Each structure stands twice: as structure tokens, then as C-alpha cells.
C-alpha positions in Angstrom: 6.1 10.2 -11.7 8.4 8.3 -9.5 10.7 5.9 -11.2 11.6 3.9 -8.1 10.2 0.4 -8.3 7.3 -0.3 -5.9 7.7 -3.1 -3.4 5.3 -5.3 -1.4 4.7 -3.6 1.9 5.5 -0.1 0.7 3.4 3.0 1.6 2.0 4.8 -1.4 -0.4 7.7 -1.9 -3.0 7.8 -4.7 -2.5 10.7 -7.1 -5.6 10.1 -9.3 -9.1 8.8 -9.1 -11.8 9.0 -6.5 -9.4 7.8 -3.9 -6.9 10.7 -4.6 -4.9 11.7 -1.6 -5.5 8.4 0.3 -2.7 6.3 1.6 -2.4 2.6 0.8 0.0 -0.3 1.3 1.1 -2.3 -1.7 -0.1 -5.9 -1.1 1.0 -7.5 -4.4 2.7 -6.6 -7.6 0.6 -7.6 -10.7 2.9 -6.6 -13.6 4.9 -3.7 -14.8 1.8 -1.5 -15.0 -0.4 -2.6 -12.1 -0.3 -3.3 -8.3 -2.8 -4.3 -5.7 -3.4 -1.9 -2.8 -5.0 -2.3 0.6 -5.9 0.2 3.4 -7.6 -2.1 5.9 -10.8 0.0 5.7 -12.4 0.4 2.3 -9.9 -1.9 0.6 -9.4 -5.0 2.7 -7.0 -7.8 2.3 -9.7 -10.0 0.8 -10.6 -7.4 -1.9 -7.6 -5.3 -2.8 -7.7 -2.4 -5.3 -6.0 -2.9 -8.6 -4.4 0.4 -9.6 -1.9 1.6 -12.2 1.6 2.4 -10.9 1.6 5.8 -12.7 -1.3 7.0 -10.5 0.7 6.4 -7.3 3.1 8.5 -5.4 5.6 6.2 -3.7 6.9 7.0 -0.2 10.1 5.8 1.4 8.2 3.9 4.1 8.2 0.1 4.2 6.3 -2.1 6.5 8.8 -4.9 6.7 6.9 -7.0 9.2 3.8 -7.0 7.0 5.9 -7.7 3.9 7.5 -10.7 5.5 4.1 -12.1 6.4 2.8 -11.5 2.9 5.8 -13.1 1.3 5.7 -16.0 3.8 2.1 -16.8 2.9 0.9 -15.9 6.4 -2.4 -14.0 7.0 -2.2 -10.3 7.3 -5.2 -8.8 9.1 -6.9 -5.6 8.2 -6.3 -4.1 11.7 -2.5 -4.6 11.2 -2.7 -2.6 7.9 -4.8 0.1 9.5 -2.4 0.5 12.4 0.7 0.6 10.1 -1.0 3.2 7.8 -2.1 5.4 10.7 1.4 5.5 12.3 3.0 6.3 8.9 0.5 9.1 8.2 1.1 10.6 11.6 4.8 10.5 11.0 4.5 12.1 7.6 2.2 14.9 8.8 4.4 15.7 11.8 
């Protein structure tokens, strides 16, 4: 388990559950145990997935532009999340 604290706008990978292996972006921090995740496809901004932090593998990739929009109360669109996740996955697999 990673002990690094998760941040809004961070790339994470699910380590457990039916979504195991999928990449998500942290859209909100709930408490010390849970976060909300989005991927722009199955989990959209309107309905994020609530998941335990211990079931996530954090990556050192941060989507700063999306984070600024989320923290500023601006609307983040699902296509923006999808584009960011696609680019990050391609970089990680390369």
C-alpha cells in the first residue's frame, strides 16, 4: 500500500474490485479512508465512484489544470477527464 497522500487531480489505478486494473482520476477527497474517482466513461463527473484508499495504487501523475478547475468550482467535463487519462496511460505503457 502506498503511504503517499492522494490529491485531487491525481492519477490512480484500482487494485481491487470489479474495476481492478482501471485508471481513474481522484475528483474529491471524502475522509481519511475514502475518495471519489472518475474516468469520464463508466464513472462520470455527475456520479463518481466512492472507493477506499487502500484499494488504490497511486501514480506520480497529476492533472494540474483539472485540479485547478475542480478546486475553483468550475465545471470539469467528462471528455477532459477521458483525454487526460488516455494520455497518461499511453505515457505509462510506453
